[in-house]
C-alpha positions in Angstrom: 124.1 -18.1 117.0 126.1 -16.9 120.1 127.6 -19.7 122.3 129.7 -19.0 125.3 130.7 -15.5 126.5 133.8 -14.6 128.5 134.6 -11.2 130.2 138.0 -9.8 129.4 139.7 -8.9 132.7 137.9 -5.9 134.3 137.6 -4.0 131.0 133.9 -4.4 130.5 134.6 -6.0 127.1 133.4 -9.5 126.3 134.5 -12.3 123.9 131.6 -14.2 122.3 131.6 -17.5 120.4 129.8 -17.3 117.0 128.6 -20.5 115.3 125.8 -22.7 114.2 124.1 -25.7 115.8 124.8 -29.0 114.2 121.3 -30.5 113.9 122.6 -34.1 114.3 124.8 -33.6 117.4 123.1 -30.5 118.8 126.6 -29.0 119.4 127.8 -25.6 118.4 130.0 -25.6 115.4 132.3 -22.7 116.1 132.9 -20.3 113.2 134.6 -17.3 114.8 135.0 -15.2 118.0 133.5 -11.7 118.3 134.3 -8.8 120.7 131.5 -6.9 122.4 132.0 -3.5 124.0 130.7 -2.6 127.5 127.4 -1.5 126.0 126.9 -4.9 124.5 127.5 -3.9 120.9 129.7 -6.2 118.8 132.6 -5.0 116.6 132.4 -6.1 112.9 135.7 -7.9 113.2 135.7 -11.7 113.4 138.6 -13.5 115.0 139.9 -17.0 114.2 140.8 -17.9 117.8 140.3 -16.8 121.4 143.8 -15.4 121.7 143.3 -13.0 118.8 139.9 -11.9 120.1 141.4 -11.3 123.6 144.2 -9.2 122.2 141.8 -7.2 120.2 139.5 -6.7 123.2 142.4 -5.5 125.3 143.4 -3.1 122.5 139.9 -1.7 122.1 139.7 -1.2 125.9 143.0 0.5 126.1 142.0 2.9 123.3 138.5 3.4 124.7 136.9 2.2 121.4 133.2 1.4 121.2 131.5 -0.6 118.5 129.0 1.1 116.2 125.5 0.6 117.3 
């Protein structure tokens, strides 16, 4: 399940939270962060924290990389 989503500067790339809902607390149990390209497709890579995902998103943007659809 996708939780929050944050834009990465003005790159068009987005960082997404990936996790599962805890049925007892109804809170998202965060498992990883994903990066989506400007088309909305996500890269296969999963990142352990926000900072790593942000660095990857900036790298992808600088290189003009797009995720496979």
